[in-house]
Backbone of each chain as ProteinMPNN parsed JSONL, in Angstrom:
{"seq_chain_A": "MTSSPATTPEPPYFAVIFVSVRNGADDAGYAAMAARMEELAAAQPGYLGLDSVRGDDGLGITVSYWRTEADIAHWRAHAEHREAQLQGRRDWYRQYELRVCRVERAHGMQPAPGA", "coords_chain_A": {"N_chain_A": [[78.65, 68.088, 28.93], [76.735, 69.635, 31.438], [73.227, 70.348, 32.029], [71.766, 73.586, 32.388], [69.719, 75.914, 34.132], [71.188, 74.29, 36.977], [69.986, 71.254, 38.428], [69.204, 70.606, 41.663], [69.329, 68.891, 44.869], [67.066, 68.899, 47.752], [67.825, 71.521, 50.034], [69.77, 71.264, 53.128], [72.768, 71.985, 51.269], [75.957, 72.61, 49.682], [77.575, 75.473, 48.176], [79.877, 76.821, 45.824], [80.746, 79.959, 44.984], [82.125, 81.537, 42.342], [83.451, 84.383, 41.246], [84.771, 86.089, 38.574], [87.203, 88.027, 36.71], [88.3, 88.075, 33.511], [91.526, 88.435, 31.929], [91.643, 88.868, 29.284], [93.464, 87.544, 27.732], [94.539, 84.735, 25.737], [92.143, 83.202, 24.886], [91.406, 80.722, 23.74], [92.974, 78.761, 25.041], [92.095, 79.157, 27.63], [89.342, 78.527, 27.406], [89.456, 75.815, 26.759], [90.617, 74.759, 29.094], [88.65, 75.472, 30.971], [86.486, 73.926, 30.11], [87.549, 71.38, 30.5], [87.868, 71.388, 33.285], [85.203, 71.579, 34.131], [84.266, 69.118, 33.306], [85.902, 67.419, 34.822], [85.242, 68.197, 37.445], [82.602, 67.323, 37.542], [82.951, 64.636, 37.823], [83.702, 64.214, 40.397], [83.414, 63.124, 43.861], [80.357, 63.885, 45.511], [79.608, 65.975, 43.901], [77.092, 68.101, 42.668], [76.158, 69.725, 40.646], [76.387, 72.514, 38.291], [76.45, 75.945, 37.446], [77.194, 78.339, 35.002], [78.275, 81.389, 33.663], [79.602, 83.736, 31.326], [80.098, 87.12, 30.612], [80.222, 89.525, 27.868], [81.907, 91.508, 28.652], [83.906, 90.312, 30.062], [83.478, 89.641, 32.681], [82.703, 86.955, 34.803], [80.587, 84.453, 36.266], [80.656, 81.548, 38.086], [78.926, 78.973, 39.565], [79.231, 76.239, 41.6], [77.81, 73.241, 42.904], [77.649, 71.26, 45.84], [77.65, 68.318, 47.901], [78.754, 68.251, 50.524], [80.977, 70.184, 52.682], [83.401, 68.911, 52.862], [83.557, 67.601, 50.42], [83.983, 69.783, 48.757], [86.487, 70.645, 49.658], [87.998, 68.453, 48.922], [87.797, 68.52, 46.109], [89.008, 70.984, 45.66], [91.63, 70.365, 46.297], [92.417, 68.597, 44.38], [94.808, 67.329, 42.144], [95.084, 68.004, 39.363], [93.276, 70.049, 39.219], [94.414, 71.878, 40.979], [96.644, 72.62, 39.546], [95.36, 73.948, 37.44], [94.218, 76.061, 38.874], [96.48, 77.473, 39.607], [97.497, 78.201, 37.097], [95.381, 79.764, 36.281], [95.525, 81.984, 38.049], [97.94, 83.001, 37.224], [97.877, 83.333, 34.396], [95.291, 83.919, 33.293], [93.286, 85.263, 34.803], [92.333, 88.51, 35.876], [91.338, 89.275, 38.189], [89.627, 87.841, 40.978], [87.001, 86.45, 43.052], [86.227, 84.143, 45.501], [83.729, 82.306, 47.059], [82.626, 80.24, 49.653], [79.711, 78.626, 50.51], [76.797, 77.728, 52.476], [73.888, 76.367, 51.384], [70.741, 77.299, 52.284], [68.008, 77.461, 51.708], [65.848, 76.982, 48.874], [64.089, 77.817, 45.871], [62.116, 77.66, 42.86], [61.204, 78.234, 39.378], [59.889, 76.225, 36.922], [60.175, 75.557, 33.354], [57.25, 76.178, 31.394], [55.074, 73.487, 30.361], [55.857, 72.176, 27.205], [57.109, 74.495, 26.481]], "CA_chain_A": [[78.187, 69.35, 29.514], [75.502, 69.505, 32.194], [72.221, 71.342, 31.669], [71.714, 74.715, 33.294], [70.101, 75.882, 35.533], [71.417, 72.99, 37.59], [68.947, 70.659, 39.261], [69.866, 70.252, 42.917], [68.408, 68.286, 45.848], [66.6, 69.771, 48.831], [68.857, 71.99, 50.97], [71.021, 71.975, 52.908], [73.955, 71.512, 50.554], [76.938, 73.695, 49.663], [77.832, 76.089, 46.874], [81.07, 77.651, 45.643], [80.472, 81.068, 44.06], [83.402, 82.024, 41.825], [83.243, 85.563, 40.391], [86.105, 86.365, 38.04], [87.376, 88.928, 35.574], [89.364, 87.592, 32.623], [92.459, 89.477, 31.498], [91.525, 89.018, 27.83], [94.501, 86.776, 27.028], [94.49, 83.277, 25.527], [90.764, 82.713, 24.984], [91.29, 79.299, 23.377], [93.54, 77.971, 26.137], [91.198, 79.283, 28.779], [88.103, 77.785, 27.148], [89.77, 74.383, 26.839], [90.797, 74.405, 30.502], [87.362, 75.582, 31.654], [85.686, 72.745, 29.744], [88.15, 70.228, 31.171], [87.581, 71.47, 34.725], [83.78, 71.232, 34.323], [84.179, 67.663, 33.13], [86.572, 66.792, 35.96], [84.43, 68.467, 38.64], [81.398, 66.479, 37.486], [83.33, 63.268, 38.172], [84.157, 64.162, 41.796], [82.396, 62.759, 44.844], [79.575, 64.959, 46.113], [79.247, 67.0, 42.91], [75.64, 68.148, 42.441], [75.815, 70.481, 39.447], [77.176, 73.719, 38.047], [75.914, 76.986, 36.558], [78.325, 79.193, 34.639], [78.016, 82.4, 32.624], [80.573, 84.826, 31.19], [79.586, 88.2, 29.772], [81.134, 90.06, 26.856], [82.856, 92.414, 29.305], [84.946, 89.545, 30.734], [83.045, 89.219, 34.019], [82.087, 85.641, 34.798], [80.168, 83.849, 37.528], [80.446, 80.102, 38.071], [78.497, 78.442, 40.857], [79.162, 74.777, 41.634], [77.024, 72.767, 44.051], [78.311, 70.1, 46.438], [76.897, 67.744, 49.004], [79.355, 68.616, 51.81], [82.181, 71.004, 52.62], [84.537, 68.016, 52.621], [83.608, 67.392, 48.97], [84.586, 70.989, 48.185], [87.909, 70.601, 50.0], [88.581, 67.38, 48.108], [87.907, 69.03, 44.728], [89.99, 72.058, 45.662], [92.972, 69.794, 46.435], [92.678, 67.689, 43.254], [96.09, 67.749, 41.552], [94.909, 68.687, 38.073], [92.559, 71.291, 39.518], [95.387, 72.8, 41.585], [97.432, 73.107, 38.409], [94.505, 74.918, 36.734], [94.089, 77.247, 39.75], [97.75, 78.19, 39.498], [97.56, 78.805, 35.77], [94.362, 80.814, 36.269], [96.052, 83.177, 38.713], [99.126, 83.512, 36.512], [97.717, 83.617, 32.961], [93.95, 84.142, 32.74], [92.396, 86.138, 35.574], [92.821, 89.786, 36.373], [90.786, 89.433, 39.538], [88.513, 86.943, 41.273], [86.558, 86.293, 44.435], [85.635, 82.821, 45.678], [82.978, 82.217, 48.324], [82.049, 78.932, 49.976], [78.513, 78.872, 51.307], [75.845, 76.681, 52.779], [72.583, 76.726, 50.838], [69.752, 77.087, 53.348], [66.685, 77.257, 51.091], [65.816, 77.201, 47.426], [62.833, 77.586, 45.157], [62.304, 78.035, 41.467], [60.109, 78.091, 38.419], [60.274, 75.38, 35.795], [59.562, 75.995, 32.105], [55.902, 75.675, 31.132], [55.087, 72.317, 29.479], [55.855, 72.513, 25.785], [57.863, 75.738, 26.222]], "C_chain_A": [[76.855, 69.119, 30.22], [74.503, 70.555, 31.727], [72.158, 72.404, 32.751], [70.366, 75.407, 33.102], [70.214, 74.462, 36.086], [70.208, 72.551, 38.409], [69.618, 70.119, 40.519], [68.847, 69.667, 43.887], [67.894, 69.325, 46.844], [67.778, 70.251, 49.672], [68.711, 71.28, 52.321], [72.007, 71.22, 52.012], [74.877, 72.724, 50.436], [77.152, 74.226, 48.251], [79.144, 76.837, 46.926], [80.727, 78.691, 44.585], [81.818, 81.644, 43.63], [83.103, 83.155, 40.841], [84.611, 85.997, 39.89], [86.065, 87.367, 36.903], [88.547, 88.399, 34.757], [90.273, 88.765, 32.256], [92.441, 89.667, 29.981], [92.52, 88.198, 27.037], [94.083, 85.323, 26.826], [93.089, 82.69, 25.675], [90.657, 81.206, 24.721], [91.809, 78.407, 24.505], [92.647, 77.987, 27.357], [89.942, 78.448, 28.592], [88.323, 76.282, 27.272], [89.908, 73.952, 28.3], [89.481, 74.465, 31.255], [86.497, 74.362, 31.365], [86.214, 71.5, 30.454], [87.826, 70.232, 32.667], [86.108, 71.155, 35.011], [83.584, 69.722, 34.257], [84.752, 66.935, 34.353], [85.773, 66.993, 37.252], [83.235, 67.518, 38.699], [81.682, 65.03, 37.871], [83.727, 63.122, 39.639], [83.028, 63.73, 42.728], [81.671, 63.99, 45.392], [79.174, 66.064, 45.159], [77.749, 66.949, 42.63], [75.249, 68.89, 41.171], [76.601, 71.763, 39.364], [76.394, 74.662, 37.133], [77.045, 77.955, 36.261], [77.952, 80.122, 33.496], [79.206, 83.347, 32.556], [80.014, 85.858, 30.223], [80.654, 88.71, 28.812], [82.192, 90.983, 27.462], [83.936, 91.665, 30.088], [84.599, 89.124, 32.143], [82.338, 87.876, 33.925], [81.663, 85.225, 36.193], [79.969, 82.362, 37.289], [80.038, 79.685, 39.475], [78.472, 76.925, 40.746], [78.53, 74.361, 42.958], [77.58, 71.426, 44.509], [77.534, 69.61, 47.647], [77.43, 68.208, 50.358], [80.554, 69.541, 51.607], [83.42, 70.15, 52.376], [84.674, 67.722, 51.12], [84.272, 68.583, 48.268], [86.094, 70.987, 48.439], [88.647, 69.567, 49.144], [88.798, 67.862, 46.666], [88.976, 70.134, 44.65], [91.426, 71.515, 45.64], [93.34, 68.841, 45.298], [93.879, 68.209, 42.448], [95.904, 68.534, 40.25], [94.16, 70.015, 38.252], [93.507, 72.328, 40.123], [96.268, 73.428, 40.51], [96.655, 74.205, 37.653], [94.336, 76.199, 37.552], [95.336, 78.137, 39.615], [97.845, 78.926, 38.167], [96.538, 79.945, 35.649], [94.881, 82.107, 36.875], [97.163, 83.824, 37.899], [98.767, 84.066, 35.134], [96.364, 84.166, 32.547], [93.079, 85.142, 33.483], [93.096, 87.436, 35.96], [92.45, 89.907, 37.859], [89.758, 88.326, 39.758], [88.164, 86.981, 42.752], [85.857, 84.943, 44.519], [84.976, 82.749, 47.055], [82.426, 80.808, 48.483], [80.85, 79.172, 50.877], [77.632, 77.644, 51.445], [74.483, 77.134, 52.279], [71.519, 76.319, 51.852], [68.375, 76.776, 52.785], [66.776, 77.556, 49.621], [64.402, 77.066, 46.921], [63.034, 78.05, 43.725], [61.047, 77.925, 40.66], [60.621, 77.274, 37.254], [59.617, 75.89, 34.516], [58.142, 75.41, 31.992], [55.982, 74.467, 30.203], [54.992, 72.745, 28.022], [56.628, 73.771, 25.455], [59.279, 75.402, 25.799]], "O_chain_A": [[75.956, 68.485, 29.67], [74.886, 71.542, 31.098], [72.469, 72.132, 33.911], [69.902, 75.479, 31.964], [69.453, 73.566, 35.72], [69.506, 73.37, 39.001], [70.503, 69.268, 40.437], [67.647, 69.909, 43.755], [68.259, 70.498, 46.77], [68.657, 69.451, 49.994], [67.642, 70.752, 52.626], [72.061, 69.99, 52.008], [74.601, 73.764, 51.036], [76.938, 73.521, 47.265], [79.491, 77.422, 47.951], [80.451, 78.352, 43.434], [82.562, 82.176, 44.453], [82.574, 82.926, 39.753], [85.515, 86.247, 40.688], [85.051, 87.536, 36.227], [89.663, 88.289, 35.266], [89.857, 89.923, 32.269], [93.145, 90.528, 29.454], [92.446, 88.149, 25.81], [93.362, 84.755, 27.646], [92.869, 81.793, 26.488], [89.909, 80.504, 25.4], [91.167, 77.425, 24.878], [92.463, 76.973, 28.03], [89.52, 77.742, 29.508], [87.485, 75.565, 27.82], [89.385, 72.911, 28.698], [89.212, 73.605, 32.093], [85.849, 73.826, 32.264], [85.444, 70.674, 30.943], [87.54, 69.182, 33.243], [85.798, 70.53, 36.026], [82.841, 69.135, 35.043], [84.171, 65.97, 34.849], [85.644, 66.071, 38.057], [82.899, 66.982, 39.755], [80.763, 64.283, 38.206], [84.054, 62.021, 40.081], [81.85, 63.934, 42.436], [82.296, 65.006, 45.697], [78.474, 66.997, 45.553], [77.198, 65.876, 42.382], [74.14, 68.714, 40.667], [77.392, 72.074, 40.255], [75.759, 74.229, 36.171], [77.776, 78.351, 37.168], [77.386, 79.695, 32.49], [79.763, 83.725, 33.587], [79.518, 85.515, 29.149], [81.831, 88.37, 28.929], [83.243, 91.213, 26.863], [84.791, 92.294, 30.712], [85.327, 88.341, 32.753], [81.475, 87.68, 33.069], [82.295, 85.595, 37.182], [79.212, 81.96, 36.405], [80.716, 80.003, 40.452], [77.772, 76.377, 39.894], [78.687, 75.025, 43.982], [77.934, 70.57, 43.698], [76.852, 70.38, 48.324], [76.644, 68.527, 51.25], [81.077, 69.664, 50.5], [84.379, 70.607, 51.755], [85.79, 67.607, 50.612], [85.025, 68.411, 47.31], [86.882, 71.29, 47.543], [89.775, 69.792, 48.706], [89.857, 67.634, 46.081], [89.744, 70.201, 43.69], [92.32, 72.119, 45.047], [94.46, 68.331, 45.259], [93.945, 69.393, 42.116], [96.497, 69.597, 40.066], [94.395, 70.976, 37.52], [93.413, 73.515, 39.813], [96.591, 74.615, 40.565], [97.212, 75.238, 37.282], [94.312, 77.295, 36.992], [95.25, 79.362, 39.525], [98.217, 80.098, 38.107], [96.798, 80.957, 34.999], [94.711, 83.186, 36.308], [97.306, 85.046, 37.887], [99.265, 85.118, 34.732], [96.287, 84.837, 31.518], [92.229, 85.797, 32.879], [94.274, 87.454, 36.316], [93.144, 90.543, 38.653], [89.084, 87.918, 38.812], [88.927, 87.475, 43.582], [84.991, 84.637, 43.7], [85.582, 83.085, 48.073], [81.832, 80.254, 47.558], [80.964, 79.849, 51.899], [77.701, 76.688, 50.674], [73.979, 78.174, 52.703], [71.411, 75.152, 52.228], [67.657, 75.93, 53.318], [67.659, 78.285, 49.169], [63.605, 76.301, 47.465], [64.0, 78.747, 43.415], [59.978, 77.578, 41.162], [61.658, 77.587, 36.668], [58.603, 76.585, 34.583], [57.88, 74.293, 32.44], [56.86, 74.414, 29.342], [54.154, 73.569, 27.654], [56.797, 74.099, 24.281], [60.075, 76.303, 25.535]]}, "seq_chain_B": "MTSSPATTPEPPYFAVIFVSVRNGADDAGYAAMAARMEELAAAQPGYLGLDSVRGDDGLGITVSYWRTEADIAHWRAHAEHREAQLQGRRDWYRQYELRVCRVERAHGMQPAPGA", "coords_chain_B": {"N_chain_B": [[75.528, 102.371, 39.379], [77.077, 99.572, 40.806], [80.483, 98.475, 41.43], [82.015, 95.544, 40.082], [83.891, 92.518, 40.482], [81.938, 92.33, 43.494], [82.777, 93.97, 46.559], [83.057, 92.614, 49.658], [82.401, 92.226, 53.22], [84.224, 90.477, 55.888], [83.262, 87.032, 56.122], [80.887, 85.57, 58.494], [78.213, 86.191, 56.133], [75.315, 86.725, 54.063], [74.062, 85.308, 50.983], [72.199, 85.639, 47.978], [71.59, 83.561, 45.39], [70.684, 83.831, 42.155], [69.657, 82.169, 39.454], [68.81, 82.326, 36.124], [66.774, 81.912, 33.171], [66.135, 83.722, 30.392], [63.207, 84.479, 28.434], [63.487, 85.642, 26.032], [61.844, 87.683, 25.262], [60.953, 91.183, 25.089], [63.364, 92.825, 25.617], [64.151, 95.462, 26.201], [62.313, 96.396, 28.143], [62.826, 94.564, 30.149], [65.546, 95.1, 30.715], [65.392, 97.693, 31.714], [63.883, 97.296, 34.029], [65.57, 95.557, 35.43], [67.771, 97.209, 35.925], [66.555, 99.142, 37.53], [65.844, 97.551, 39.739], [68.371, 96.809, 40.698], [69.29, 99.267, 41.562], [67.39, 99.868, 43.513], [67.684, 97.709, 45.307], [70.246, 98.268, 46.262], [69.741, 100.32, 47.965], [68.605, 99.251, 50.18], [68.359, 98.168, 53.657], [71.167, 96.454, 54.995], [72.233, 95.618, 52.608], [75.003, 94.464, 50.767], [76.284, 94.227, 48.336], [76.525, 93.295, 44.813], [76.741, 90.953, 42.165], [76.458, 90.402, 38.726], [75.721, 88.691, 35.737], [74.858, 88.144, 32.335], [74.624, 85.79, 29.764], [75.025, 85.384, 26.164], [73.328, 83.381, 25.432], [71.091, 83.648, 26.962], [71.097, 82.703, 29.532], [71.438, 83.677, 32.881], [73.214, 84.822, 35.793], [72.751, 86.166, 38.913], [74.13, 87.364, 41.816], [73.414, 88.483, 44.966], [74.493, 90.146, 47.938], [74.137, 90.1, 51.459], [73.711, 91.332, 54.811], [72.245, 89.958, 56.816], [69.82, 87.244, 57.14], [67.33, 88.302, 57.67], [67.474, 90.758, 56.405], [67.387, 89.928, 53.763], [64.813, 88.813, 53.657], [63.329, 91.11, 54.072], [63.926, 92.65, 51.783], [62.93, 90.933, 49.838], [60.207, 91.195, 50.34], [59.625, 93.765, 49.67], [57.503, 96.192, 48.242], [57.67, 97.218, 45.55], [59.582, 95.539, 44.538], [58.283, 93.091, 44.759], [56.307, 93.389, 42.855], [57.941, 93.435, 40.59], [58.964, 90.829, 40.709], [56.671, 89.356, 40.175], [56.074, 90.215, 37.578], [58.358, 89.311, 36.33], [58.08, 86.488, 36.488], [55.839, 86.231, 34.883], [56.341, 87.554, 32.417], [59.083, 87.575, 31.566], [60.901, 85.526, 32.31], [61.826, 82.228, 31.488], [62.522, 80.216, 33.071], [63.758, 79.747, 36.387], [65.99, 79.603, 39.237], [66.295, 80.07, 42.652], [68.467, 80.582, 45.309], [69.094, 80.766, 48.744], [71.782, 81.496, 50.769], [74.313, 80.966, 53.292], [77.284, 82.583, 53.599], [80.32, 81.155, 54.252], [83.119, 81.219, 54.074], [85.634, 83.133, 52.372], [87.838, 84.07, 49.719], [90.206, 85.821, 47.653], [91.641, 87.291, 44.644], [93.212, 90.263, 43.974], [93.412, 92.85, 41.423], [96.615, 93.325, 39.886], [98.796, 96.003, 40.894], [98.413, 98.914, 38.969], [97.369, 97.481, 36.885]], "CA_chain_B": [[75.95, 100.983, 39.204], [78.168, 99.188, 41.682], [81.57, 97.811, 40.712], [81.988, 94.096, 40.19], [83.293, 91.783, 41.578], [81.558, 93.061, 44.694], [83.658, 93.936, 47.725], [82.199, 92.223, 50.785], [83.127, 92.117, 54.491], [84.57, 89.125, 56.325], [82.127, 86.171, 56.469], [79.696, 85.193, 57.74], [77.122, 87.053, 55.668], [74.397, 85.888, 53.287], [74.027, 85.546, 49.539], [71.087, 85.108, 47.19], [72.047, 83.173, 44.053], [69.515, 83.778, 41.272], [70.039, 81.666, 38.122], [67.577, 82.471, 35.344], [66.801, 81.821, 31.716], [65.199, 84.673, 29.782], [62.391, 83.908, 27.358], [63.82, 86.331, 24.791], [60.884, 88.757, 24.971], [60.955, 92.494, 25.733], [64.685, 93.106, 26.18], [64.238, 96.835, 26.726], [61.554, 96.453, 29.392], [63.548, 93.776, 31.142], [66.778, 95.798, 31.103], [65.022, 98.841, 32.542], [63.474, 96.793, 35.343], [66.758, 95.013, 36.106], [68.561, 98.348, 36.406], [65.807, 99.736, 38.636], [65.934, 96.66, 40.896], [69.729, 96.921, 41.26], [69.339, 100.557, 42.262], [66.529, 99.768, 44.695], [68.339, 96.775, 46.23], [71.407, 98.928, 46.862], [69.262, 101.276, 48.963], [67.956, 98.52, 51.276], [69.209, 97.863, 54.816], [71.902, 95.203, 54.981], [72.784, 95.318, 51.272], [76.468, 94.497, 50.763], [76.83, 94.287, 46.983], [75.838, 92.474, 43.815], [77.447, 90.567, 40.94], [75.443, 89.955, 37.78], [76.187, 88.438, 34.36], [73.973, 87.373, 31.464], [75.307, 85.35, 28.549], [74.3, 85.561, 24.903], [72.334, 82.305, 25.31], [69.936, 83.951, 27.799], [71.318, 82.266, 30.913], [71.999, 84.732, 33.714], [73.42, 84.572, 37.219], [72.892, 87.355, 39.743], [74.345, 87.059, 43.226], [73.405, 89.663, 45.834], [75.084, 89.838, 49.247], [73.344, 90.746, 52.513], [74.276, 91.153, 56.149], [71.48, 88.957, 57.57], [68.672, 86.657, 56.454], [66.2, 89.225, 57.819], [67.616, 91.761, 55.338], [66.918, 89.284, 52.528], [63.353, 88.718, 53.743], [62.83, 92.478, 53.933], [64.041, 93.004, 50.362], [62.004, 90.086, 49.088], [58.831, 91.641, 50.576], [59.482, 95.156, 49.223], [56.342, 96.233, 47.336], [58.06, 97.385, 44.136], [60.297, 94.316, 44.181], [57.277, 92.035, 44.573], [55.716, 93.668, 41.537], [58.926, 93.001, 39.583], [59.021, 89.356, 40.747], [55.468, 88.884, 39.489], [56.235, 90.484, 36.142], [59.409, 88.411, 35.863], [57.508, 85.152, 36.268], [54.806, 86.278, 33.85], [56.717, 88.127, 31.11], [60.485, 87.641, 31.186], [61.707, 84.327, 32.581], [61.341, 80.916, 31.098], [62.898, 79.307, 34.156], [64.773, 80.268, 37.3], [66.223, 78.93, 40.512], [66.797, 81.039, 43.621], [69.015, 79.912, 46.502], [69.558, 81.63, 49.831], [72.85, 80.771, 51.456], [75.166, 81.62, 54.274], [78.678, 82.543, 53.145], [81.136, 80.694, 55.375], [84.506, 81.671, 53.884], [85.871, 83.776, 51.078], [89.169, 84.611, 49.445], [90.235, 86.31, 46.282], [92.86, 87.881, 44.087], [92.961, 91.618, 43.486], [94.227, 93.17, 40.247], [97.964, 93.808, 40.166], [98.848, 97.47, 40.849], [98.633, 99.448, 37.627], [96.749, 96.638, 35.854]], "C_chain_B": [[77.142, 100.7, 40.109], [79.268, 98.533, 40.863], [81.529, 96.321, 41.008], [83.374, 93.569, 39.846], [83.042, 92.646, 42.811], [82.619, 92.914, 45.776], [82.794, 93.708, 48.953], [83.045, 92.107, 52.053], [83.534, 90.672, 54.77], [83.297, 88.307, 56.569], [82.057, 85.989, 57.994], [78.821, 86.366, 57.31], [76.279, 86.162, 54.761], [74.419, 86.268, 51.804], [72.752, 84.957, 48.964], [71.624, 84.838, 45.789], [70.803, 83.004, 43.186], [70.004, 83.383, 39.877], [68.773, 81.663, 37.273], [67.828, 82.285, 33.858], [65.736, 82.771, 31.183], [64.402, 83.964, 28.694], [62.633, 84.612, 26.021], [62.903, 87.499, 24.465], [61.258, 90.048, 25.697], [62.28, 92.835, 26.404], [64.763, 94.486, 26.829], [63.515, 96.947, 28.071], [62.267, 95.71, 30.502], [64.789, 94.52, 31.641], [66.474, 96.976, 32.018], [64.649, 98.383, 33.951], [64.682, 96.257, 36.11], [67.609, 96.144, 36.685], [67.875, 99.002, 37.611], [65.922, 98.875, 39.901], [67.335, 96.689, 41.516], [69.86, 98.191, 42.093], [68.57, 100.486, 43.583], [67.151, 98.833, 45.749], [69.467, 97.478, 46.991], [71.008, 99.914, 47.956], [68.643, 100.587, 50.182], [68.919, 98.291, 52.445], [69.898, 96.516, 54.662], [72.476, 94.826, 53.633], [74.303, 95.456, 51.296], [77.065, 94.58, 49.37], [76.124, 93.299, 46.084], [76.785, 92.179, 42.654], [76.423, 89.984, 39.987], [76.02, 89.817, 36.375], [75.062, 87.756, 33.597], [74.716, 87.053, 30.176], [74.425, 85.522, 27.326], [73.207, 84.507, 24.726], [71.118, 82.528, 26.211], [70.051, 83.472, 29.227], [71.978, 83.393, 31.703], [72.196, 84.266, 35.136], [73.576, 85.925, 37.901], [73.075, 86.885, 41.177], [74.314, 88.371, 43.995], [73.821, 89.233, 47.234], [74.416, 90.714, 50.306], [73.917, 90.421, 53.877], [73.567, 90.026, 56.895], [70.372, 88.361, 56.7], [67.445, 87.553, 56.561], [66.258, 90.322, 56.754], [67.118, 91.202, 54.006], [65.395, 89.209, 52.513], [62.708, 90.087, 53.527], [62.838, 92.909, 52.465], [63.052, 92.19, 49.515], [60.564, 90.612, 49.173], [58.592, 93.084, 50.139], [58.436, 95.242, 48.112], [56.752, 96.323, 45.862], [58.823, 96.159, 43.635], [59.315, 93.173, 43.934], [56.583, 92.163, 43.215], [56.645, 93.163, 40.42], [59.038, 91.48, 39.541], [57.855, 88.759, 39.959], [55.599, 89.05, 37.976], [57.313, 89.576, 35.538], [58.869, 87.024, 35.553], [56.555, 85.142, 35.079], [55.387, 86.596, 32.471], [58.146, 87.848, 30.653], [61.288, 86.353, 31.348], [61.033, 83.078, 32.057], [61.49, 79.959, 32.274], [63.831, 80.055, 35.109], [64.908, 79.39, 38.523], [66.842, 79.962, 41.448], [67.245, 80.293, 44.876], [69.481, 80.959, 47.511], [70.619, 80.879, 50.602], [73.649, 81.657, 52.387], [76.606, 81.468, 53.808], [79.565, 82.253, 54.342], [82.575, 81.2, 55.293], [84.637, 82.288, 52.506], [87.347, 84.115, 50.951], [89.196, 85.051, 47.997], [91.601, 86.789, 45.862], [92.483, 89.251, 43.547], [93.819, 91.888, 42.255], [95.606, 93.647, 40.682], [97.969, 95.338, 40.079], [99.176, 97.94, 39.43], [97.973, 98.637, 36.537], [95.367, 97.191, 35.504]], "O_chain_B": [[78.091, 101.482, 40.173], [79.032, 98.087, 39.74], [81.061, 95.898, 42.065], [84.008, 94.141, 38.96], [83.809, 93.555, 43.13], [83.271, 91.877, 45.895], [81.908, 94.506, 49.257], [84.258, 91.912, 51.978], [83.232, 89.766, 53.994], [82.347, 88.821, 57.16], [83.039, 86.224, 58.698], [78.702, 87.375, 58.005], [76.513, 84.955, 54.702], [74.749, 87.395, 51.436], [72.284, 83.908, 49.406], [72.056, 85.753, 45.088], [69.968, 82.138, 43.45], [70.678, 84.161, 39.202], [67.77, 81.063, 37.66], [68.939, 82.476, 33.362], [64.556, 82.624, 31.502], [64.858, 82.981, 28.109], [62.059, 84.231, 25.001], [63.146, 88.228, 23.503], [61.815, 90.008, 26.794], [62.326, 93.102, 27.605], [65.374, 94.649, 27.885], [64.044, 97.523, 29.021], [62.309, 96.162, 31.646], [65.052, 94.563, 32.843], [67.202, 97.232, 32.977], [65.045, 99.0, 34.94], [64.799, 96.482, 37.315], [68.107, 96.041, 37.806], [68.531, 99.369, 38.586], [66.079, 99.403, 41.002], [67.467, 96.604, 42.737], [70.453, 98.194, 43.171], [69.027, 100.97, 44.618], [67.139, 99.142, 46.94], [69.62, 97.306, 48.201], [71.838, 100.301, 48.779], [68.203, 101.259, 51.114], [70.134, 98.229, 52.257], [69.273, 95.542, 54.242], [73.149, 93.802, 53.523], [74.829, 96.453, 51.791], [78.227, 94.959, 49.219], [75.242, 92.559, 46.519], [77.536, 93.051, 42.217], [75.603, 89.157, 40.388], [76.716, 90.707, 35.885], [74.383, 86.885, 34.142], [75.351, 87.919, 29.574], [73.226, 85.774, 27.441], [72.266, 84.712, 23.959], [70.208, 81.699, 26.232], [69.201, 83.793, 30.058], [72.955, 83.991, 31.251], [71.451, 83.423, 35.634], [74.424, 86.731, 37.518], [72.274, 86.104, 41.691], [75.1, 89.276, 43.711], [73.544, 88.113, 47.664], [74.165, 91.899, 50.088], [74.53, 89.372, 54.077], [74.227, 89.215, 57.544], [70.032, 88.91, 55.652], [66.609, 87.572, 55.657], [65.222, 90.766, 56.258], [66.501, 91.918, 53.218], [64.759, 89.498, 51.5], [61.668, 90.199, 52.877], [61.858, 93.469, 51.973], [62.425, 92.715, 48.595], [59.796, 90.497, 48.218], [57.467, 93.575, 50.23], [58.472, 94.466, 47.157], [56.234, 95.583, 45.026], [58.726, 95.788, 42.466], [59.495, 92.381, 43.009], [56.317, 91.173, 42.533], [56.201, 92.554, 39.447], [59.189, 90.899, 38.467], [58.014, 87.808, 39.193], [55.277, 88.147, 37.204], [57.202, 89.133, 34.395], [59.156, 86.453, 34.501], [56.476, 84.152, 34.35], [54.989, 85.995, 31.473], [58.408, 87.879, 29.45], [62.243, 86.116, 30.609], [59.819, 82.906, 32.176], [60.703, 79.029, 32.451], [64.609, 80.904, 34.675], [64.057, 78.547, 38.806], [67.799, 80.646, 41.083], [66.504, 79.483, 45.431], [70.175, 81.914, 47.161], [70.392, 79.752, 51.043], [73.661, 82.884, 52.29], [77.094, 80.35, 53.642], [79.569, 82.998, 55.322], [83.176, 81.563, 56.305], [83.856, 82.004, 51.598], [88.02, 84.409, 51.939], [88.318, 84.697, 47.21], [92.577, 86.707, 46.607], [91.548, 89.381, 42.757], [94.841, 91.231, 42.059], [95.749, 94.294, 41.719], [97.229, 95.911, 39.279], [100.092, 97.431, 38.785], [97.998, 99.04, 35.374], [94.674, 96.629, 34.656]]}, "name": "protein", "num_of_chains": 2, "seq": "MTSSPATTPEPPYFAVIFVSVRNGADDAGYAAMAARMEELAAAQPGYLGLDSVRGDDGLGITVSYWRTEADIAHWRAHAEHREAQLQGRRDWYRQYELRVCRVERAHGMQPAPGAMTSSPATTPEPPYFAVIFVSVRNGADDAGYAAMAARMEELAAAQPGYLGLDSVRGDDGLGITVSYWRTEADIAHWRAHAEHREAQLQGRRDWYRQYELRVCRVERAHGMQPAPGA"}
């Protein structure tokens, strides 16, 4: 598992924003697949990191970061990932929205030393 | 409160991805300010919607959507918002990362009728 918030290089790079609503079914199967997909994504070319949160109401946001749009296309077409996408639409999600974007600028605040 | 996942127009448009870690202090004050900022953001020019989730571990992701980068700059400079940003850095966040990006493409799945 990667640490979150993700540490990313200087922009520009790309992000996939995946906002989803679970249907409430098969929590164990879903959790196992989500963990496997995070592991598999992290092994792909151009992967820069991932931030993911799901609330108690079933709404989730996962943002993955990539060096290029071609890296995103490559990950999207990965056979095991395609299988998971299909199962997600059929068994786990009530609704989702996926956005591919180019990160133009970024800034942040790091934890205070010793915090 | 807006409905989530947000409904957005055809790309291109812009998104602000805000990934944060709460410090665990002052939940009530933070929740009140977060609600006020969502309300205020929704009243700004160019606002298109917002998706926000916080997990039990204190990690949160808020994505707001905007018509142009100028709309984002305008919201960022809003006096009451600036006050909230300052208080966030001082009192509520341990760490955060903010990314401004241009949404290039989007697709999704809507709930089945009657679901």
